[in-house]
C-alpha positions as a Python dict, from the first residue, in 0.01 Angstrom:
ca = {
    (1, 'M'): (0, 0, 0),
    (2, 'D'): (125, 345, -91),
    (3, 'S'): (233, 565, 201),
    (4, 'T'): (7, 845, 78),
    (5, 'R'): (-298, 620, 94),
    (6, 'L'): (-193, 493, 435),
    (7, 'L'): (-157, 846, 574),
    (8, 'L'): (-489, 952, 422),
    (9, 'A'): (-658, 647, 573),
    (10, 'L'): (-509, 738, 910),
    (11, 'S'): (-629, 1095, 866),
    (12, 'I'): (-982, 980, 785),
    (13, 'A'): (-982, 742, 1083),
    (14, 'L'): (-865, 1018, 1319),
    (15, 'F'): (-1126, 1259, 1185),
    (16, 'I'): (-1405, 1004, 1226),
    (17, 'L'): (-1285, 924, 1578),
    (18, 'G'): (-1288, 1294, 1668),
    (19, 'L'): (-1629, 1348, 1511),
    (20, 'T'): (-1769, 1050, 1698),
    (21, 'G'): (-1630, 1191, 2024),
    (22, 'V'): (-1789, 1530, 1961),
    (23, 'I'): (-2126, 1375, 1879),
    (24, 'I'): (-2137, 1117, 2158),
    (25, 'R'): (-1962, 1278, 2454),
    (26, 'R'): (-2123, 1559, 2654),
    (27, 'N'): (-1814, 1660, 2852),
    (28, 'A'): (-1691, 2003, 2741),
    (29, 'L'): (-1319, 1926, 2779),
    (30, 'V'): (-1349, 1593, 2598),
    (31, 'M'): (-1535, 1768, 2318),
    (32, 'L'): (-1252, 2023, 2289),
    (33, 'M'): (-996, 1742, 2270),
    (34, 'C'): (-1199, 1566, 2001),
    (35, 'M'): (-1221, 1887, 1799),
    (36, 'E'): (-844, 1922, 1822),
    (37, 'L'): (-812, 1563, 1702),
    (38, 'M'): (-1021, 1654, 1399),
    (39, 'V'): (-802, 1958, 1329),
    (40, 'N'): (-490, 1742, 1352),
    (41, 'A'): (-645, 1493, 1109),
    (42, 'V'): (-703, 1771, 857),
    (43, 'V'): (-347, 1895, 903),
    (44, 'L'): (-216, 1542, 847),
    (45, 'S'): (-402, 1516, 519),
    (46, 'L'): (-282, 1864, 418),
    (47, 'V'): (81, 1774, 486),
    (48, 'T'): (36, 1443, 305),
    (49, 'F'): (-90, 1616, -8),
    (50, 'A'): (182, 1881, 18),
    (51, 'A'): (451, 1615, 41),
    (52, 'R'): (296, 1431, -253),
    (53, 'M'): (302, 1748, -464),
    (54, 'A'): (650, 1842, -334),
    (55, 'S'): (546, 2191, -229),
    (56, 'A'): (640, 2379, 84),
    (57, 'S'): (317, 2578, 95),
    (58, 'G'): (132, 2290, 265),
    (59, 'A'): (386, 2278, 547),
    (60, 'V'): (360, 2654, 595),
    (61, 'L'): (-19, 2633, 604),
    (62, 'A'): (1, 2346, 854),
    (63, 'L'): (224, 2557, 1079),
    (64, 'L'): (-25, 2843, 1056),
    (65, 'I'): (-310, 2607, 1147),
    (66, 'F'): (-117, 2481, 1451),
    (67, 'V'): (-60, 2839, 1570),
    (68, 'V'): (-429, 2925, 1532),
    (69, 'A'): (-531, 2600, 1706),
    (70, 'A'): (-297, 2674, 1997),
    (71, 'A'): (-444, 3022, 2033),
    (72, 'E'): (-796, 2877, 2018),
    (73, 'I'): (-718, 2629, 2296),
    (74, 'A'): (-549, 2900, 2501),
    (75, 'I'): (-875, 3096, 2488),
    (76, 'A'): (-1127, 2809, 2504),
    (77, 'I'): (-995, 2627, 2811),
    (78, 'P'): (-1013, 2929, 3046),
    (79, 'I'): (-1365, 3003, 2922),
    (80, 'V'): (-1469, 2643, 2990),
    (81, 'L'): (-1308, 2654, 3333),
    (82, 'L'): (-1495, 2974, 3420),
    (83, 'L'): (-1821, 2813, 3311),
    (84, 'V'): (-1743, 2505, 3520),
    (85, 'R'): (-1683, 2720, 3825),
    (86, 'Q'): (-2018, 2891, 3770),
    (87, 'R'): (-2231, 2581, 3688),
    (88, 'R'): (-2029, 2315, 3878),
    (89, 'T'): (-2048, 2072, 3586),
    (90, 'L'): (-1873, 1991, 3259),
    (91, 'D'): (-2194, 1877, 3090),
    (92, 'V'): (-2264, 2098, 2790),
    (93, 'G'): (-2639, 2065, 2848),
    (94, 'A'): (-2602, 2282, 3159),
    (95, 'F'): (-2474, 2566, 2944),
    (96, 'S'): (-2784, 2591, 2724),
    (97, 'S'): (-2906, 2898, 2914),
    (98, 'L'): (-2609, 3092, 2768),
    (99, 'K'): (-2773, 3109, 2424),
    (100, 'G'): (-2837, 3463, 2312),
}
C-alpha cells in the first residue's frame, strides 16, 4: 500500500474518531480534545498532499493552522473553566441557558 494512501486512511480514521467523540460525549473538555483531534487529522491530510506534490506551501499552512489552534485552545480552556466554576459541571447541556 502506498504511504500516501496509508496516511490519508489514518487521517480519515482520526477525523471520524474525533467526530464521533464530539457527537457522543457531553463533557466540554473531551469535546474540545476531540475537535483538536479533527483539526490534527485535517493537518495530516494537508501535509500528506503537500509532500505528494512536493510543495512547501502545505507545510507553511500546517504551521499556521497549529498556531491558530494553539491560540484557540489558550482561549477556550479558560472560558470552559470559568463556566465550570459557575455551573459546577462539565456537561454541555447545563450551558444551554447561555444562548443569546
